[in-house]
NULUM-994999 format. One record per residue (C-alpha): residue in one letter; x, y, z; residue number from 1. Coordinates in Angstrom, 2 decimals. Example, Ala and Ser with C-alpha at 12.3 -4.5 7.8 and 13.67 -1.06 7.14 Angstrom:
BEGIN
<residu = A	px = 12.30	py = -4.50	pz = 7.80	num = 1>
<residu = S	px = 13.67	py = -1.06	pz = 7.14	num = 2>
***
This chain:
BEGIN
<residu = M	px = 23.07	py = -11.56	pz = 10.88	num = 1>
<residu = K	px = 21.49	py = -11.60	pz = 7.81	num = 2>
<residu = D	px = 22.68	py = -10.51	pz = 4.47	num = 3>
<residu = V	px = 19.00	py = -8.79	pz = 3.92	num = 4>
<residu = Y	px = 15.89	py = -8.54	pz = 5.42	num = 5>
<residu = R	px = 12.54	py = -8.72	pz = 3.61	num = 6>
<residu = I	px = 10.35	py = -6.65	pz = 4.63	num = 7>
<residu = A	px = 6.29	py = -6.49	pz = 3.61	num = 8>
<residu = V	px = 4.85	py = -3.16	pz = 2.31	num = 9>
<residu = F	px = 1.63	py = -2.85	pz = 2.64	num = 10>
<residu = Q	px = 0.83	py = 0.90	pz = 0.78	num = 11>
<residu = G	px = -2.62	py = 1.45	pz = 2.39	num = 12>
<residu = D	px = -5.82	py = 3.21	pz = 1.60	num = 13>
<residu = G	px = -6.37	py = 7.08	pz = 1.35	num = 14>
<residu = I	px = -3.12	py = 8.85	pz = 2.35	num = 15>
<residu = G	px = -1.27	py = 5.61	pz = 3.03	num = 16>
<residu = P	px = 0.74	py = 5.60	pz = -0.23	num = 17>
<residu = E	px = 1.98	py = 9.18	pz = -0.26	num = 18>
<residu = I	px = 3.50	py = 9.09	pz = 3.47	num = 19>
<residu = M	px = 4.82	py = 4.96	pz = 3.01	num = 20>
<residu = Q	px = 7.02	py = 6.53	pz = -0.28	num = 21>
<residu = P	px = 8.95	py = 9.24	pz = 1.57	num = 22>
<residu = T	px = 9.73	py = 6.08	pz = 4.29	num = 23>
<residu = V	px = 10.46	py = 3.58	pz = 2.31	num = 24>
<residu = E	px = 13.01	py = 6.11	pz = 0.06	num = 25>
<residu = I	px = 14.64	py = 7.05	pz = 3.94	num = 26>
<residu = L	px = 15.00	py = 3.59	pz = 5.32	num = 27>
<residu = G	px = 16.84	py = 2.45	pz = 1.55	num = 28>
<residu = Q	px = 19.19	py = 5.35	pz = 2.13	num = 29>
<residu = L	px = 20.01	py = 4.26	pz = 5.56	num = 30>
<residu = A	px = 20.53	py = 0.87	pz = 4.06	num = 31>
<residu = N	px = 22.53	py = 1.73	pz = 1.80	num = 32>
<residu = Q	px = 24.72	py = 4.37	pz = 3.91	num = 33>
<residu = N	px = 25.49	py = 1.92	pz = 6.45	num = 34>
<residu = G	px = 25.83	py = -1.62	pz = 5.29	num = 35>
<residu = Y	px = 22.96	py = -3.38	pz = 5.34	num = 36>
<residu = N	px = 20.23	py = -4.47	pz = 2.55	num = 37>
<residu = L	px = 16.29	py = -4.13	pz = 2.64	num = 38>
<residu = S	px = 14.13	py = -5.75	pz = 0.40	num = 39>
<residu = F	px = 10.57	py = -3.77	pz = -0.13	num = 40>
<residu = V	px = 7.69	py = -6.07	pz = -1.27	num = 41>
<residu = D	px = 4.62	py = -4.38	pz = -1.79	num = 42>
<residu = Y	px = 1.52	py = -6.39	pz = -0.92	num = 43>
<residu = P	px = -2.37	py = -5.17	pz = -1.89	num = 44>
<residu = A	px = -4.69	py = -5.33	pz = 1.54	num = 45>
<residu = G	px = -7.60	py = -2.39	pz = 1.90	num = 46>
<residu = A	px = -10.35	py = -1.46	pz = 1.82	num = 47>
<residu = A	px = -10.15	py = -0.06	pz = -1.99	num = 48>
<residu = H	px = -8.49	py = -3.28	pz = -2.38	num = 49>
<residu = F	px = -11.90	py = -5.06	pz = -1.17	num = 50>
<residu = A	px = -13.85	py = -2.68	pz = -3.23	num = 51>
<residu = N	px = -12.41	py = -3.89	pz = -6.58	num = 52>
<residu = T	px = -11.96	py = -7.41	pz = -5.70	num = 53>
<residu = G	px = -13.91	py = -8.41	pz = -2.80	num = 54>
<residu = E	px = -10.69	py = -9.32	pz = -0.45	num = 55>
<residu = A	px = -9.68	py = -7.49	pz = 2.45	num = 56>
<residu = L	px = -6.41	py = -9.47	pz = 2.80	num = 57>
<residu = P	px = -5.69	py = -11.58	pz = -0.09	num = 58>
<residu = A	px = -4.04	py = -15.20	pz = 1.39	num = 59>
<residu = T	px = -0.72	py = -14.29	pz = -0.80	num = 60>
<residu = S	px = -0.67	py = -10.77	pz = 0.93	num = 61>
<residu = L	px = -0.88	py = -12.99	pz = 4.25	num = 62>
<residu = Q	px = 1.85	py = -15.23	pz = 3.24	num = 63>
<residu = G	px = 4.15	py = -12.78	pz = 1.74	num = 64>
<residu = A	px = 3.86	py = -11.18	pz = 5.74	num = 65>
<residu = K	px = 4.56	py = -14.36	pz = 7.48	num = 66>
<residu = D	px = 7.95	py = -14.92	pz = 4.92	num = 67>
<residu = S	px = 9.21	py = -11.29	pz = 5.46	num = 68>
<residu = D	px = 11.43	py = -10.17	pz = 8.60	num = 69>
<residu = A	px = 9.38	py = -7.05	pz = 9.58	num = 70>
<residu = I	px = 5.71	py = -5.55	pz = 7.79	num = 71>
<residu = L	px = 5.53	py = -1.90	pz = 7.61	num = 72>
<residu = L	px = 2.05	py = -0.99	pz = 7.38	num = 73>
<residu = S	px = 0.65	py = 2.22	pz = 6.05	num = 74>
<residu = A	px = -3.09	py = 3.43	pz = 7.16	num = 75>
<residu = M	px = -5.63	py = 1.68	pz = 6.31	num = 76>
<residu = G	px = -9.65	py = 1.54	pz = 5.95	num = 77>
<residu = L	px = -11.77	py = 3.96	pz = 3.81	num = 78>
<residu = P	px = -15.08	py = 5.37	pz = 5.95	num = 79>
<residu = S	px = -17.20	py = 4.58	pz = 2.67	num = 80>
<residu = V	px = -16.32	py = 1.42	pz = 2.34	num = 81>
<residu = R	px = -17.54	py = -1.45	pz = 5.02	num = 82>
<residu = Y	px = -19.10	py = -4.72	pz = 5.35	num = 83>
<residu = D	px = -22.60	py = -6.21	pz = 5.36	num = 84>
<residu = D	px = -22.60	py = -5.55	pz = 8.58	num = 85>
<residu = G	px = -21.73	py = -2.12	pz = 8.61	num = 86>
<residu = T	px = -18.32	py = -2.74	pz = 10.24	num = 87>
<residu = E	px = -14.99	py = -1.29	pz = 8.48	num = 88>
<residu = I	px = -12.27	py = -2.82	pz = 6.32	num = 89>
<residu = S	px = -9.56	py = -3.18	pz = 9.21	num = 90>
<residu = P	px = -7.03	py = -5.86	pz = 7.99	num = 91>
<residu = Q	px = -4.51	py = -4.58	pz = 9.99	num = 92>
<residu = I	px = -6.31	py = -6.32	pz = 12.83	num = 93>
<residu = D	px = -6.74	py = -9.54	pz = 10.55	num = 94>
<residu = L	px = -3.10	py = -9.57	pz = 10.70	num = 95>
<residu = R	px = -2.73	py = -8.98	pz = 14.25	num = 96>
<residu = K	px = -4.88	py = -12.36	pz = 15.02	num = 97>
<residu = A	px = -3.19	py = -14.23	pz = 12.27	num = 98>
<residu = L	px = 0.30	py = -13.77	pz = 13.24	num = 99>
<residu = N	px = -0.87	py = -13.86	pz = 17.07	num = 100>
<residu = L	px = 0.82	py = -10.09	pz = 17.34	num = 101>
<residu = F	px = -0.08	py = -9.82	pz = 21.02	num = 102>
<residu = A	px = 1.79	py = -6.95	pz = 22.58	num = 103>
<residu = G	px = 0.32	py = -3.63	pz = 20.74	num = 104>
<residu = V	px = 3.57	py = -1.13	pz = 21.72	num = 105>
<residu = R	px = 2.22	py = 2.53	pz = 21.93	num = 106>
<residu = P	px = 5.23	py = 5.00	pz = 22.81	num = 107>
<residu = V	px = 4.13	py = 8.27	pz = 24.58	num = 108>
<residu = R	px = 6.56	py = 10.83	pz = 24.81	num = 109>
<residu = I	px = 7.28	py = 14.39	pz = 25.35	num = 110>
<residu = F	px = 10.75	py = 15.79	pz = 24.76	num = 111>
<residu = P	px = 11.78	py = 19.54	pz = 24.94	num = 112>
<residu = G	px = 10.16	py = 21.61	pz = 21.98	num = 113>
<residu = Q	px = 7.36	py = 19.33	pz = 21.30	num = 114>
<residu = K	px = 4.02	py = 21.34	pz = 21.33	num = 115>
<residu = T	px = 1.31	py = 19.67	pz = 23.62	num = 116>
<residu = P	px = -2.26	py = 20.67	pz = 25.34	num = 117>
<residu = L	px = -0.14	py = 20.43	pz = 28.48	num = 118>
<residu = S	px = 1.15	py = 22.32	pz = 30.72	num = 119>
<residu = L	px = 4.24	py = 20.56	pz = 32.14	num = 120>
<residu = P	px = 5.92	py = 21.23	pz = 35.40	num = 121>
<residu = A	px = 9.57	py = 22.45	pz = 35.14	num = 122>
<residu = G	px = 12.02	py = 19.36	pz = 34.85	num = 123>
<residu = R	px = 8.86	py = 17.42	pz = 33.99	num = 124>
<residu = E	px = 9.52	py = 14.03	pz = 31.57	num = 125>
<residu = V	px = 6.50	py = 11.88	pz = 29.52	num = 126>
<residu = D	px = 8.32	py = 9.01	pz = 28.59	num = 127>
<residu = F	px = 5.96	py = 5.78	pz = 28.96	num = 128>
<residu = V	px = 4.82	py = 3.33	pz = 26.70	num = 129>
<residu = L	px = 1.38	py = 1.59	pz = 26.69	num = 130>
<residu = I	px = 1.17	py = -1.83	pz = 25.55	num = 131>
<residu = R	px = -2.33	py = -2.98	pz = 24.53	num = 132>
<residu = E	px = -2.87	py = -6.89	pz = 23.67	num = 133>
<residu = S	px = -4.30	py = -6.81	pz = 20.45	num = 134>
<residu = T	px = -5.62	py = -9.82	pz = 19.63	num = 135>
<residu = E	px = -8.18	py = -10.66	pz = 22.57	num = 136>
<residu = G	px = -10.22	py = -8.34	pz = 24.43	num = 137>
<residu = L	px = -13.71	py = -6.83	pz = 23.26	num = 138>
<residu = F	px = -12.24	py = -7.48	pz = 20.14	num = 139>
<residu = H	px = -12.46	py = -11.15	pz = 19.99	num = 140>
<residu = T	px = -15.81	py = -11.47	pz = 18.36	num = 141>
<residu = Q	px = -15.16	py = -8.71	pz = 15.68	num = 142>
<residu = G	px = -17.56	py = -8.70	pz = 13.08	num = 143>
<residu = C	px = -19.49	py = -12.09	pz = 14.56	num = 144>
<residu = G	px = -21.19	py = -10.37	pz = 17.66	num = 145>
<residu = E	px = -24.92	py = -11.80	pz = 18.09	num = 146>
<residu = V	px = -27.57	py = -8.95	pz = 16.88	num = 147>
<residu = T	px = -31.25	py = -9.32	pz = 16.72	num = 148>
<residu = E	px = -33.95	py = -6.16	pz = 16.74	num = 149>
<residu = E	px = -33.71	py = -6.10	pz = 21.04	num = 150>
<residu = E	px = -29.88	py = -6.58	pz = 21.76	num = 151>
<residu = A	px = -26.40	py = -6.85	pz = 21.28	num = 152>
<residu = R	px = -23.83	py = -8.97	pz = 22.00	num = 153>
<residu = E	px = -20.35	py = -9.04	pz = 21.78	num = 154>
<residu = T	px = -18.10	py = -11.70	pz = 23.79	num = 155>
<residu = L	px = -14.49	py = -10.71	pz = 25.77	num = 156>
<residu = L	px = -11.82	py = -13.27	pz = 26.03	num = 157>
<residu = I	px = -8.73	py = -13.42	pz = 28.29	num = 158>
<residu = T	px = -6.41	py = -15.82	pz = 28.09	num = 159>
<residu = R	px = -4.20	py = -17.60	pz = 30.19	num = 160>
<residu = K	px = -1.68	py = -18.05	pz = 27.68	num = 161>
<residu = T	px = -1.51	py = -14.92	pz = 25.57	num = 162>
<residu = S	px = -1.78	py = -12.84	pz = 29.08	num = 163>
<residu = E	px = 1.49	py = -14.22	pz = 30.10	num = 164>
<residu = L	px = 3.29	py = -13.39	pz = 26.78	num = 165>
<residu = L	px = 2.01	py = -9.98	pz = 26.92	num = 166>
<residu = F	px = 2.75	py = -9.18	pz = 30.70	num = 167>
<residu = D	px = 6.29	py = -10.91	pz = 29.97	num = 168>
<residu = F	px = 7.20	py = -8.84	pz = 27.33	num = 169>
<residu = A	px = 5.87	py = -5.86	pz = 29.31	num = 170>
<residu = F	px = 8.08	py = -6.61	pz = 32.33	num = 171>
<residu = N	px = 11.12	py = -7.41	pz = 29.89	num = 172>
<residu = L	px = 10.97	py = -3.86	pz = 28.12	num = 173>
<residu = A	px = 10.19	py = -2.11	pz = 31.37	num = 174>
<residu = R	px = 13.87	py = -4.05	pz = 32.58	num = 175>
<residu = D	px = 15.28	py = -2.86	pz = 28.61	num = 176>
<residu = R	px = 14.41	py = 0.70	pz = 29.49	num = 177>
<residu = K	px = 15.42	py = 0.85	pz = 33.24	num = 178>
<residu = E	px = 18.80	py = -0.41	pz = 31.82	num = 179>
<residu = A	px = 19.05	py = 2.15	pz = 28.86	num = 180>
<residu = G	px = 18.48	py = 4.92	pz = 31.60	num = 181>
<residu = R	px = 14.67	py = 5.82	pz = 30.22	num = 182>
<residu = G	px = 12.81	py = 4.43	pz = 33.51	num = 183>
<residu = P	px = 12.54	py = 3.55	pz = 37.09	num = 184>
<residu = G	px = 11.47	py = -0.17	pz = 35.92	num = 185>
<residu = R	px = 7.73	py = -0.29	pz = 37.08	num = 186>
<residu = V	px = 5.26	py = -1.84	pz = 34.76	num = 187>
<residu = T	px = 1.27	py = -0.97	pz = 35.53	num = 188>
<residu = C	px = -1.56	py = -3.23	pz = 34.92	num = 189>
<residu = V	px = -4.40	py = -1.23	pz = 33.63	num = 190>
<residu = D	px = -8.09	py = -2.87	pz = 33.93	num = 191>
<residu = K	px = -10.96	py = -2.63	pz = 35.51	num = 192>
<residu = A	px = -10.87	py = -5.86	pz = 38.63	num = 193>
<residu = N	px = -13.42	py = -4.11	pz = 40.78	num = 194>
<residu = V	px = -16.59	py = -4.46	pz = 38.10	num = 195>
<residu = F	px = -15.40	py = -7.60	pz = 35.78	num = 196>
<residu = R	px = -14.01	py = -10.92	pz = 36.50	num = 197>
<residu = A	px = -12.55	py = -11.16	pz = 33.41	num = 198>
<residu = F	px = -10.46	py = -8.14	pz = 34.83	num = 199>
<residu = A	px = -9.77	py = -9.70	pz = 38.27	num = 200>
<residu = F	px = -8.28	py = -12.84	pz = 36.19	num = 201>
<residu = F	px = -6.33	py = -10.29	pz = 34.01	num = 202>
<residu = R	px = -4.57	py = -8.88	pz = 36.92	num = 203>
<residu = E	px = -4.13	py = -12.29	pz = 38.93	num = 204>
<residu = I	px = -2.01	py = -13.18	pz = 36.20	num = 205>
<residu = F	px = 0.12	py = -9.98	pz = 35.55	num = 206>
<residu = D	px = 0.65	py = -10.44	pz = 39.74	num = 207>
<residu = E	px = 2.02	py = -13.93	pz = 38.88	num = 208>
<residu = T	px = 3.93	py = -12.61	pz = 36.17	num = 209>
<residu = A	px = 5.45	py = -9.99	pz = 38.19	num = 210>
<residu = Q	px = 6.81	py = -12.73	pz = 40.82	num = 211>
<residu = Q	px = 9.64	py = -13.76	pz = 37.76	num = 212>
<residu = F	px = 11.04	py = -9.85	pz = 37.63	num = 213>
<residu = P	px = 11.48	py = -9.26	pz = 41.14	num = 214>
<residu = D	px = 13.92	py = -6.33	pz = 40.14	num = 215>
<residu = L	px = 10.86	py = -4.24	pz = 38.86	num = 216>
<residu = A	px = 7.95	py = -2.58	pz = 40.49	num = 217>
<residu = R	px = 4.31	py = -3.34	pz = 39.58	num = 218>
<residu = E	px = 1.44	py = -1.53	pz = 40.46	num = 219>
<residu = H	px = -2.44	py = -2.09	pz = 39.61	num = 220>
<residu = A	px = -4.74	py = 1.28	pz = 38.39	num = 221>
<residu = Y	px = -8.30	py = 0.85	pz = 36.83	num = 222>
<residu = V	px = -8.42	py = 2.13	pz = 33.40	num = 223>
<residu = D	px = -11.07	py = 5.35	pz = 34.12	num = 224>
<residu = A	px = -8.49	py = 6.45	pz = 37.08	num = 225>
<residu = M	px = -5.90	py = 6.13	pz = 34.39	num = 226>
<residu = A	px = -7.82	py = 7.77	pz = 31.38	num = 227>
<residu = L	px = -7.65	py = 10.90	pz = 34.20	num = 228>
<residu = W	px = -3.92	py = 10.13	pz = 35.04	num = 229>
<residu = F	px = -2.70	py = 10.80	pz = 32.00	num = 230>
<residu = V	px = -4.26	py = 14.51	pz = 31.75	num = 231>
<residu = Q	px = -3.17	py = 15.07	pz = 35.07	num = 232>
<residu = K	px = 0.34	py = 13.18	pz = 36.03	num = 233>
<residu = P	px = 1.53	py = 11.38	pz = 32.80	num = 234>
<residu = W	px = 4.92	py = 11.55	pz = 34.09	num = 235>
<residu = D	px = 4.32	py = 9.22	pz = 36.48	num = 236>
<residu = F	px = 4.26	py = 6.41	pz = 34.42	num = 237>
<residu = D	px = 7.13	py = 3.83	pz = 33.05	num = 238>
<residu = V	px = 5.33	py = 0.99	pz = 31.09	num = 239>
<residu = L	px = 1.51	py = 0.38	pz = 30.96	num = 240>
<residu = V	px = -0.23	py = -2.67	pz = 29.82	num = 241>
<residu = T	px = -3.65	py = -3.25	pz = 29.38	num = 242>
<residu = E	px = -6.66	py = -4.58	pz = 27.42	num = 243>
<residu = N	px = -7.29	py = -4.69	pz = 23.72	num = 244>
<residu = M	px = -10.76	py = -1.77	pz = 23.84	num = 245>
<residu = F	px = -8.93	py = 0.04	pz = 26.73	num = 246>
<residu = G	px = -5.80	py = 0.20	pz = 24.68	num = 247>
<residu = D	px = -7.35	py = 1.13	pz = 21.43	num = 248>
<residu = I	px = -8.74	py = 3.90	pz = 23.68	num = 249>
<residu = L	px = -5.96	py = 5.34	pz = 26.02	num = 250>
<residu = S	px = -3.82	py = 5.23	pz = 22.98	num = 251>
<residu = D	px = -5.47	py = 7.46	pz = 21.20	num = 252>
<residu = L	px = -5.35	py = 9.86	pz = 24.10	num = 253>
<residu = G	px = -1.86	py = 9.38	pz = 24.59	num = 254>
<residu = A	px = -1.25	py = 10.83	pz = 20.64	num = 255>
<residu = G	px = -3.13	py = 13.64	pz = 21.82	num = 256>
<residu = L	px = -1.00	py = 14.28	pz = 24.95	num = 257>
<residu = M	px = 2.00	py = 14.41	pz = 22.18	num = 258>
<residu = G	px = 0.15	py = 17.20	pz = 19.82	num = 259>
<residu = G	px = -1.59	py = 14.60	pz = 17.76	num = 260>
<residu = L	px = -2.16	py = 11.42	pz = 15.69	num = 261>
<residu = G	px = 0.34	py = 12.70	pz = 13.35	num = 262>
<residu = V	px = 3.34	py = 11.86	pz = 15.54	num = 263>
<residu = A	px = 1.58	py = 8.68	pz = 16.99	num = 264>
<residu = P	px = 4.45	py = 5.59	pz = 15.59	num = 265>
<residu = S	px = 3.01	py = 1.65	pz = 16.76	num = 266>
<residu = A	px = 3.84	py = -1.14	pz = 16.91	num = 267>
<residu = D	px = 2.50	py = -4.99	pz = 17.21	num = 268>
<residu = I	px = 5.11	py = -7.14	pz = 17.80	num = 269>
<residu = G	px = 4.47	py = -11.52	pz = 18.48	num = 270>
<residu = L	px = 7.04	py = -14.43	pz = 19.30	num = 271>
<residu = Y	px = 8.01	py = -14.40	pz = 15.69	num = 272>
<residu = H	px = 6.44	py = -11.51	pz = 13.13	num = 273>
<residu = A	px = 5.92	py = -7.82	pz = 14.00	num = 274>
<residu = V	px = 3.48	py = -5.14	pz = 12.17	num = 275>
<residu = F	px = 4.78	py = -1.29	pz = 12.40	num = 276>
<residu = Q	px = 2.15	py = 1.67	pz = 11.86	num = 277>
<residu = P	px = 1.38	py = 4.99	pz = 12.01	num = 278>
<residu = C	px = -1.63	py = 5.44	pz = 14.66	num = 279>
<residu = H	px = -4.04	py = 7.45	pz = 12.42	num = 280>
<residu = G	px = -6.60	py = 6.24	pz = 10.13	num = 281>
<residu = S	px = -6.56	py = 6.84	pz = 6.02	num = 282>
<residu = A	px = -7.47	py = 10.79	pz = 6.05	num = 283>
<residu = P	px = -9.27	py = 10.33	pz = 2.42	num = 284>
<residu = D	px = -10.45	py = 13.99	pz = 2.79	num = 285>
<residu = I	px = -6.91	py = 14.85	pz = 1.94	num = 286>
<residu = A	px = -5.71	py = 12.17	pz = 0.14	num = 287>
<residu = G	px = -3.86	py = 12.93	pz = -2.90	num = 288>
<residu = Q	px = -3.03	py = 16.80	pz = -2.22	num = 289>
<residu = G	px = 0.23	py = 16.47	pz = -1.13	num = 290>
<residu = I	px = -0.14	py = 17.74	pz = 2.44	num = 291>
<residu = A	px = -0.68	py = 14.08	pz = 4.61	num = 292>
<residu = N	px = 1.98	py = 14.38	pz = 7.75	num = 293>
<residu = P	px = 4.86	py = 11.24	pz = 7.26	num = 294>
<residu = L	px = 6.04	py = 11.87	pz = 10.59	num = 295>
<residu = A	px = 4.15	py = 8.77	pz = 12.58	num = 296>
<residu = M	px = 4.73	py = 6.16	pz = 9.49	num = 297>
<residu = I	px = 8.54	py = 7.71	pz = 9.82	num = 298>
<residu = L	px = 8.73	py = 6.62	pz = 13.32	num = 299>
<residu = S	px = 7.07	py = 3.78	pz = 12.91	num = 300>
<residu = A	px = 9.87	py = 2.97	pz = 10.60	num = 301>
<residu = A	px = 12.49	py = 3.34	pz = 13.38	num = 302>
<residu = M	px = 10.44	py = 1.29	pz = 15.67	num = 303>
<residu = M	px = 11.30	py = -1.26	pz = 13.09	num = 304>
<residu = L	px = 15.01	py = -0.90	pz = 12.54	num = 305>
<residu = E	px = 15.05	py = -1.07	pz = 16.64	num = 306>
<residu = W	px = 13.33	py = -4.45	pz = 16.60	num = 307>
<residu = L	px = 14.99	py = -5.90	pz = 13.73	num = 308>
<residu = G	px = 18.34	py = -4.95	pz = 15.16	num = 309>
<residu = M	px = 17.55	py = -6.23	pz = 18.77	num = 310>
<residu = R	px = 15.81	py = -9.48	pz = 16.51	num = 311>
<residu = H	px = 18.87	py = -9.65	pz = 14.73	num = 312>
<residu = D	px = 22.04	py = -8.83	pz = 17.12	num = 313>
<residu = H	px = 22.70	py = -6.21	pz = 14.17	num = 314>
<residu = A	px = 24.15	py = -2.94	pz = 15.85	num = 315>
<residu = S	px = 23.97	py = -0.80	pz = 12.56	num = 316>
<residu = L	px = 20.21	py = -1.03	pz = 12.49	num = 317>
<residu = T	px = 19.23	py = -0.78	pz = 16.27	num = 318>
<residu = T	px = 21.76	py = 2.45	pz = 15.63	num = 319>
<residu = D	px = 19.87	py = 3.90	pz = 12.77	num = 320>
<residu = G	px = 16.63	py = 3.14	pz = 14.35	num = 321>
<residu = V	px = 17.54	py = 5.52	pz = 17.67	num = 322>
<residu = R	px = 19.08	py = 7.86	pz = 14.81	num = 323>
<residu = L	px = 15.64	py = 8.34	pz = 12.67	num = 324>
<residu = R	px = 13.48	py = 8.72	pz = 15.74	num = 325>
<residu = E	px = 15.65	py = 11.52	pz = 16.97	num = 326>
<residu = A	px = 15.65	py = 12.98	pz = 13.62	num = 327>
<residu = A	px = 12.17	py = 13.10	pz = 13.50	num = 328>
<residu = E	px = 12.10	py = 14.25	pz = 17.21	num = 329>
<residu = K	px = 14.18	py = 17.30	pz = 15.70	num = 330>
<residu = V	px = 11.99	py = 18.42	pz = 13.22	num = 331>
<residu = I	px = 9.30	py = 18.66	pz = 15.58	num = 332>
<residu = A	px = 10.42	py = 20.25	pz = 18.30	num = 333>
<residu = K	px = 12.80	py = 22.75	pz = 15.54	num = 334>
<residu = G	px = 8.40	py = 23.33	pz = 14.32	num = 335>
<residu = E	px = 9.74	py = 24.55	pz = 10.61	num = 336>
<residu = D	px = 8.26	py = 22.41	pz = 8.51	num = 337>
<residu = L	px = 5.47	py = 20.74	pz = 9.69	num = 338>
<residu = T	px = 2.20	py = 19.57	pz = 8.17	num = 339>
<residu = G	px = -1.51	py = 21.39	pz = 9.07	num = 340>
<residu = D	px = -2.44	py = 18.67	pz = 11.29	num = 341>
<residu = L	px = 0.37	py = 20.23	pz = 13.65	num = 342>
<residu = G	px = -0.30	py = 23.95	pz = 12.78	num = 343>
<residu = G	px = 2.37	py = 24.25	pz = 9.85	num = 344>
<residu = T	px = 2.44	py = 24.86	pz = 6.14	num = 345>
<residu = A	px = 4.69	py = 22.04	pz = 5.26	num = 346>
<residu = T	px = 3.90	py = 19.37	pz = 2.48	num = 347>
<residu = T	px = 4.10	py = 16.15	pz = 2.59	num = 348>
<residu = S	px = 7.91	py = 15.72	pz = 0.84	num = 349>
<residu = Q	px = 8.43	py = 18.58	pz = 2.99	num = 350>
<residu = A	px = 8.27	py = 17.28	pz = 6.02	num = 351>
<residu = A	px = 10.13	py = 14.18	pz = 4.71	num = 352>
<residu = A	px = 13.12	py = 16.33	pz = 3.52	num = 353>
<residu = A	px = 13.60	py = 17.90	pz = 6.98	num = 354>
<residu = V	px = 13.44	py = 14.61	pz = 8.31	num = 355>
<residu = T	px = 16.32	py = 13.57	pz = 6.04	num = 356>
<residu = A	px = 18.41	py = 17.14	pz = 6.07	num = 357>
<residu = A	px = 18.06	py = 16.14	pz = 10.09	num = 358>
<residu = L	px = 19.79	py = 12.68	pz = 9.60	num = 359>
<residu = A	px = 22.27	py = 13.67	pz = 7.42	num = 360>
<residu = A	px = 23.45	py = 16.19	pz = 10.72	num = 361>
<residu = T	px = 24.52	py = 13.66	pz = 12.80	num = 362>
***
């Protein structure tokens, strides 16, 4: 175990700093109470930083992220700040590519008391994880597509090396969930192999990797069918793995099942680094009003603690990650200290305080 865990903090744009502040405070309290040390170091990046300096992700910030044990990143990007080609500033994508964070982990969980647009049958539980490849796919030519007056082209890239890492991660996660009693041990490859040769290649590598995990089940699904099944039978799934763009779209659908992006955490994980951030955007229309929802940011921080604990064999970190997730879930289920996006009237600080209170009660 390490004496100090260095956390690179990117405050983000819009509501980013408002939801990061209470999250860091909660993490600091947990560390002080349970005998480990978290050292938070702020690094500049984002759309506002680009507007002021011409740099979206300075080299020093990237190096700081590389030198850290984990990266905590708040909402980034502003619709009004764009590159000359019209695309938005997105340092989070730059980090994924620079650090080879190939596994975008998007948990989808509906627990008792949580509001959802679904009508769940009695006894049905929704608890699955969507894993989105985060460095290739249709995002490969981000900002470098070919555009003329007559046509536009983007290149989809799927490589064997990254796909093998991705599928190995997915099957290991399914095994961990099975051992923890949270899933049956099944991985679903989501693709469009009936139309695109690239996805047939993707599926072939998935099937090859599956041979290394004979104790786990595997299945295939086309992405359009999966979008339908997310609504019709989301309780059927355990671990799903897919391409970058498909995962980008399905993860928002998964957030919708949970009641909105305000309760949707995420992680982008590689072999040596990991970024933890909420799925939602920077919401500049409500920035500075103190009403932003901090729960997705807090839940992302809980994922960070669990990842650090498992990576460094540090039980207190793992335990606190679970405690923090469960505390946030209790606040969501209770429904009394929720922000406006979830139908409540709480401020950012009130919602965060409710999580702190729920932690203290455990």
